[in-house]
BALOBA-1460 file (C-alpha; in Angstrom, 3 decimals):
// residues 134
<rec num="1" residu="m" x="-7.341" y="12.476" z="8.763"/>
<rec num="2" residu="s" x="-4.263" y="11.142" z="10.654"/>
<rec num="3" residu="y" x="-3.864" y="7.300" z="11.535"/>
<rec num="4" residu="e" x="-4.866" y="8.164" z="14.974"/>
<rec num="5" residu="e" x="-8.355" y="9.146" z="13.706"/>
<rec num="6" residu="r" x="-8.569" y="6.040" z="11.710"/>
<rec num="7" residu="d" x="-7.591" y="3.753" z="14.523"/>
<rec num="8" residu="t" x="-10.909" y="1.451" z="14.870"/>
<rec num="9" residu="f" x="-9.233" y="-0.866" z="17.180"/>
<rec num="10" residu="g" x="-7.693" y="1.580" z="19.610"/>
<rec num="11" residu="m" x="-4.212" y="0.341" z="19.087"/>
<rec num="12" residu="y" x="-2.618" y="3.672" z="18.905"/>
<rec num="13" residu="v" x="-4.149" y="5.091" z="22.387"/>
<rec num="14" residu="d" x="-1.372" y="5.844" z="24.775"/>
<rec num="15" residu="n" x="-1.900" y="3.298" z="27.675"/>
<rec num="16" residu="g" x="1.673" y="3.980" z="29.206"/>
<rec num="17" residu="h" x="3.559" y="3.089" z="25.890"/>
<rec num="18" residu="k" x="1.778" y="-0.445" z="25.489"/>
<rec num="19" residu="g" x="0.654" y="-1.299" z="22.248"/>
<rec num="20" residu="p" x="1.804" y="-1.585" z="18.765"/>
<rec num="21" residu="g" x="2.202" y="1.963" z="17.523"/>
<rec num="22" residu="p" x="4.291" y="3.579" z="16.368"/>
<rec num="23" residu="e" x="6.919" y="0.792" z="15.879"/>
<rec num="24" residu="l" x="4.209" y="-1.299" z="14.340"/>
<rec num="25" residu="m" x="1.274" y="0.166" z="12.580"/>
<rec num="26" residu="g" x="-1.783" y="-1.156" z="10.503"/>
<rec num="27" residu="a" x="-1.417" y="-0.596" z="6.827"/>
<rec num="28" residu="d" x="-5.100" y="0.372" z="6.623"/>
<rec num="29" residu="t" x="-4.490" y="3.345" z="8.998"/>
<rec num="30" residu="l" x="-1.891" y="4.756" z="7.178"/>
<rec num="31" residu="i" x="-3.643" y="4.981" z="3.956"/>
<rec num="32" residu="g" x="-4.656" y="8.841" z="3.810"/>
<rec num="33" residu="d" x="-1.921" y="9.928" z="5.695"/>
<rec num="34" residu="h" x="-0.541" y="13.216" z="4.274"/>
<rec num="35" residu="v" x="3.256" y="13.515" z="3.246"/>
<rec num="36" residu="y" x="5.157" y="16.627" z="3.782"/>
<rec num="37" residu="n" x="8.726" y="17.410" z="2.890"/>
<rec num="38" residu="l" x="11.644" y="18.834" z="5.156"/>
<rec num="39" residu="k" x="10.454" y="22.251" z="4.154"/>
<rec num="40" residu="d" x="6.815" y="21.840" z="5.465"/>
<rec num="41" residu="e" x="5.404" y="21.520" z="2.321"/>
<rec num="42" residu="r" x="2.686" y="19.229" z="1.379"/>
<rec num="43" residu="l" x="3.412" y="16.634" z="-1.184"/>
<rec num="44" residu="g" x="0.663" y="14.234" z="-1.537"/>
<rec num="45" residu="e" x="-1.492" y="11.645" z="0.218"/>
<rec num="46" residu="i" x="-0.739" y="7.860" z="0.805"/>
<rec num="47" residu="k" x="-3.056" y="5.854" z="-1.254"/>
<rec num="48" residu="e" x="-1.946" y="2.274" z="-1.028"/>
<rec num="49" residu="i" x="0.711" y="0.369" z="0.440"/>
<rec num="50" residu="m" x="2.555" y="-2.199" z="-1.609"/>
<rec num="51" residu="l" x="3.766" y="-5.590" z="0.036"/>
<rec num="52" residu="d" x="6.651" y="-7.507" z="-1.623"/>
<rec num="53" residu="m" x="5.058" y="-10.997" z="-1.235"/>
<rec num="54" residu="r" x="8.317" y="-12.713" z="-1.724"/>
<rec num="55" residu="s" x="10.130" y="-11.050" z="1.406"/>
<rec num="56" residu="g" x="7.067" y="-9.997" z="3.285"/>
<rec num="57" residu="k" x="8.353" y="-6.598" z="3.756"/>
<rec num="58" residu="v" x="6.714" y="-3.319" z="2.557"/>
<rec num="59" residu="a" x="8.200" y="-2.079" z="-0.758"/>
<rec num="60" residu="y" x="6.419" y="1.215" z="-1.694"/>
<rec num="61" residu="a" x="3.778" y="3.519" z="-0.629"/>
<rec num="62" residu="v" x="1.661" y="4.663" z="-3.676"/>
<rec num="63" residu="m" x="1.420" y="8.529" z="-2.973"/>
<rec num="64" residu="s" x="-0.898" y="10.634" z="-5.000"/>
<rec num="65" residu="h" x="0.009" y="14.201" z="-5.889"/>
<rec num="66" residu="g" x="-1.999" y="17.057" z="-7.546"/>
<rec num="67" residu="g" x="-5.565" y="16.928" z="-9.132"/>
<rec num="68" residu="v" x="-9.015" y="17.410" z="-7.782"/>
<rec num="69" residu="f" x="-10.848" y="14.596" z="-6.296"/>
<rec num="70" residu="t" x="-8.548" y="11.907" z="-8.032"/>
<rec num="71" residu="i" x="-9.001" y="13.893" z="-11.504"/>
<rec num="72" residu="g" x="-5.753" y="14.896" z="-12.886"/>
<rec num="73" residu="e" x="-3.922" y="13.420" z="-9.895"/>
<rec num="74" residu="k" x="-0.377" y="11.717" z="-10.495"/>
<rec num="75" residu="l" x="0.721" y="8.454" z="-8.636"/>
<rec num="76" residu="f" x="4.157" y="7.786" z="-7.476"/>
<rec num="77" residu="a" x="5.682" y="4.554" z="-5.886"/>
<rec num="78" residu="v" x="7.599" y="5.923" z="-3.120"/>
<rec num="79" residu="p" x="10.314" y="3.373" z="-1.562"/>
<rec num="80" residu="w" x="9.326" y="2.657" z="1.861"/>
<rec num="81" residu="q" x="12.667" y="3.443" z="3.214"/>
<rec num="82" residu="a" x="12.393" y="7.055" z="1.801"/>
<rec num="83" residu="l" x="9.298" y="7.964" z="3.993"/>
<rec num="84" residu="t" x="9.742" y="8.775" z="7.808"/>
<rec num="85" residu="l" x="6.541" y="8.649" z="10.153"/>
<rec num="86" residu="d" x="6.278" y="12.108" z="12.011"/>
<rec num="87" residu="t" x="4.443" y="11.046" z="14.938"/>
<rec num="88" residu="v" x="4.190" y="14.367" z="16.308"/>
<rec num="89" residu="n" x="2.308" y="16.031" z="13.350"/>
<rec num="90" residu="k" x="0.706" y="12.567" z="12.446"/>
<rec num="91" residu="r" x="2.121" y="12.329" z="9.065"/>
<rec num="92" residu="f" x="4.790" y="11.037" z="6.663"/>
<rec num="93" residu="t" x="8.013" y="12.996" z="5.781"/>
<rec num="94" residu="l" x="9.606" y="12.644" z="2.315"/>
<rec num="95" residu="n" x="13.012" y="14.356" z="1.779"/>
<rec num="96" residu="l" x="12.387" y="15.656" z="-1.593"/>
<rec num="97" residu="d" x="11.906" y="19.048" z="-2.874"/>
<rec num="98" residu="k" x="8.446" y="19.880" z="-4.288"/>
<rec num="99" residu="d" x="9.703" y="20.587" z="-7.857"/>
<rec num="100" residu="r" x="11.751" y="17.528" z="-7.808"/>
<rec num="101" residu="l" x="8.555" y="15.531" z="-7.208"/>
<rec num="102" residu="d" x="6.868" y="17.126" z="-10.305"/>
<rec num="103" residu="s" x="9.801" y="15.451" z="-12.408"/>
<rec num="104" residu="a" x="9.628" y="12.042" z="-10.578"/>
<rec num="105" residu="p" x="8.575" y="8.740" z="-12.264"/>
<rec num="106" residu="g" x="4.931" y="8.527" z="-11.831"/>
<rec num="107" residu="f" x="1.878" y="6.919" z="-13.484"/>
<rec num="108" residu="d" x="-2.002" y="7.426" z="-13.306"/>
<rec num="109" residu="s" x="-4.668" y="4.847" z="-11.932"/>
<rec num="110" residu="d" x="-5.317" y="3.448" z="-15.211"/>
<rec num="111" residu="n" x="-1.595" y="2.753" z="-16.203"/>
<rec num="112" residu="w" x="0.050" y="0.828" z="-13.182"/>
<rec num="113" residu="p" x="3.706" y="-0.054" z="-13.899"/>
<rec num="114" residu="d" x="5.067" y="-3.644" z="-13.266"/>
<rec num="115" residu="m" x="6.462" y="-3.034" z="-9.802"/>
<rec num="116" residu="a" x="7.937" y="-6.439" z="-10.102"/>
<rec num="117" residu="d" x="10.032" y="-5.581" z="-12.830"/>
<rec num="118" residu="q" x="13.739" y="-5.234" z="-11.777"/>
<rec num="119" residu="a" x="14.522" y="-2.343" z="-14.160"/>
<rec num="120" residu="w" x="11.706" y="-0.401" z="-12.910"/>
<rec num="121" residu="s" x="12.645" y="-0.948" z="-9.272"/>
<rec num="122" residu="t" x="16.066" y="0.187" z="-9.984"/>
<rec num="123" residu="e" x="14.782" y="3.244" z="-11.574"/>
<rec num="124" residu="i" x="12.611" y="4.237" z="-8.527"/>
<rec num="125" residu="h" x="15.214" y="3.540" z="-6.111"/>
<rec num="126" residu="n" x="18.110" y="5.492" z="-7.954"/>
<rec num="127" residu="y" x="15.602" y="8.473" z="-8.132"/>
<rec num="128" residu="y" x="14.573" y="8.461" z="-4.449"/>
<rec num="129" residu="g" x="18.402" y="7.581" z="-3.302"/>
<rec num="130" residu="t" x="17.350" y="4.383" z="-1.661"/>
<rec num="131" residu="v" x="18.551" y="0.548" z="-2.013"/>
<rec num="132" residu="s" x="16.113" y="-1.896" z="-3.082"/>
<rec num="133" residu="s" x="15.603" y="-4.656" z="-0.338"/>
<rec num="134" residu="r" x="14.904" y="-7.465" z="-2.816"/>
């Protein structure tokens, strides 16, 4: 399901380019969007969007990969800067090979990392080749 299909307020309806999208998007309409790489391989799905409450900016998208109906799925905190919204295909793009995702630092739903920890943040940003905005 794409963000347009979850748009309960009609904010993404094309009214002659009036309205918020795609420059401004509702976070809840992005949850559930698929993530693909540049080889058009499906990497996962956006499960949550994490806000940095100090800066007011989006810090990470929590993406799931693998598993069936959440059983056996792995979660990844992907820096927001590593994702690109593909408005043509109504999904996100992440410039990462599928096999590299398998070795990415991840976690499961019962063991979330301390995302406010600077060492953890540095590891994640280094892995995805982004710079922390903190």
